[in-house]
C-alpha positions in Angstrom: 0.0 0.0 0.0 1.3 3.4 -0.9 1.6 6.1 1.7 -1.1 8.3 0.1 -3.8 5.6 0.3 -6.0 5.3 3.3 -5.9 2.0 5.2 -8.7 -0.5 4.6 -11.8 -0.2 6.7 -11.0 -3.4 8.7 -7.6 -1.9 9.7 -9.2 1.3 10.8 -11.8 -0.6 12.9 -9.1 -2.8 14.4 -7.0 0.2 15.4 -10.0 2.0 16.9 -11.0 -1.1 18.9 -7.4 -1.6 20.2 -7.3 2.0 21.3 -10.8 1.6 23.0 -9.7 -1.4 25.0 -6.4 0.2 25.8 -8.1 3.3 27.1 -10.4 1.1 29.3 -7.3 0.4 31.3 -8.7 -2.9 32.6 -12.1 -1.5 33.4 -15.0 -3.9 32.6 -17.1 -3.3 29.5 -20.1 -4.9 27.9 -22.2 -4.3 24.7 -19.2 -3.7 22.5 -20.9 -5.3 19.5 -23.9 -3.0 19.7 -21.6 0.0 20.3 -19.6 -0.7 17.2 -22.6 -1.2 15.0 -24.2 2.0 16.2 -21.0 3.9 15.6 -20.5 2.5 12.0 -24.2 2.4 10.9 -25.0 6.1 10.9 -22.0 7.3 8.8 -22.5 4.3 6.5 -26.1 5.2 5.8 -25.2 8.9 5.4 -22.5 8.2 2.8 -24.6 5.6 0.9 -27.6 8.0 0.8 -25.5 10.8 -0.6 -23.9 8.4 -3.1 -27.5 7.3 -4.2 -28.6 10.9 -4.3 -31.2 10.2 -1.6 -32.8 7.5 -3.6 -33.8 5.0 -1.0 -34.4 2.2 -3.5 -30.9 2.6 -4.9 -29.4 2.9 -1.4 -31.1 -0.2 -0.2 -29.8 -2.1 -3.3 -26.3 -0.8 -2.7 -26.5 -1.9 1.0 -28.1 -5.2 0.2 -31.0 -4.6 2.5 -34.8 -4.2 2.1 -36.0 -0.7 1.5 -38.3 -0.8 4.6 -35.3 -1.8 6.7 -33.4 1.1 5.3 -36.3 3.5 6.1 -36.3 2.3 9.7 -32.6 2.7 10.1 -32.7 6.2 8.5 -35.5 7.2 11.0 -33.6 5.7 13.9 -30.5 7.7 13.0 -32.6 10.8 12.1 -31.2 10.8 8.6 -34.4 10.8 6.6 
């Protein structure tokens, strides 16, 4: 990978999670899965909706989810 390219998404997530657990400094945590999904889902939906020019059918197809599911997620995140 060249130095001007951004790291893959998985590497970014891994680095963020390593930092998260390091910063806990041994403190107990729960609900990490839901926390990560909540943190990733809103920007994912935002970017895909912009890419699809706010076309929910197209965005749902890009995401590989049902349009009604997309609508619920957009409402939950106050994006549409």
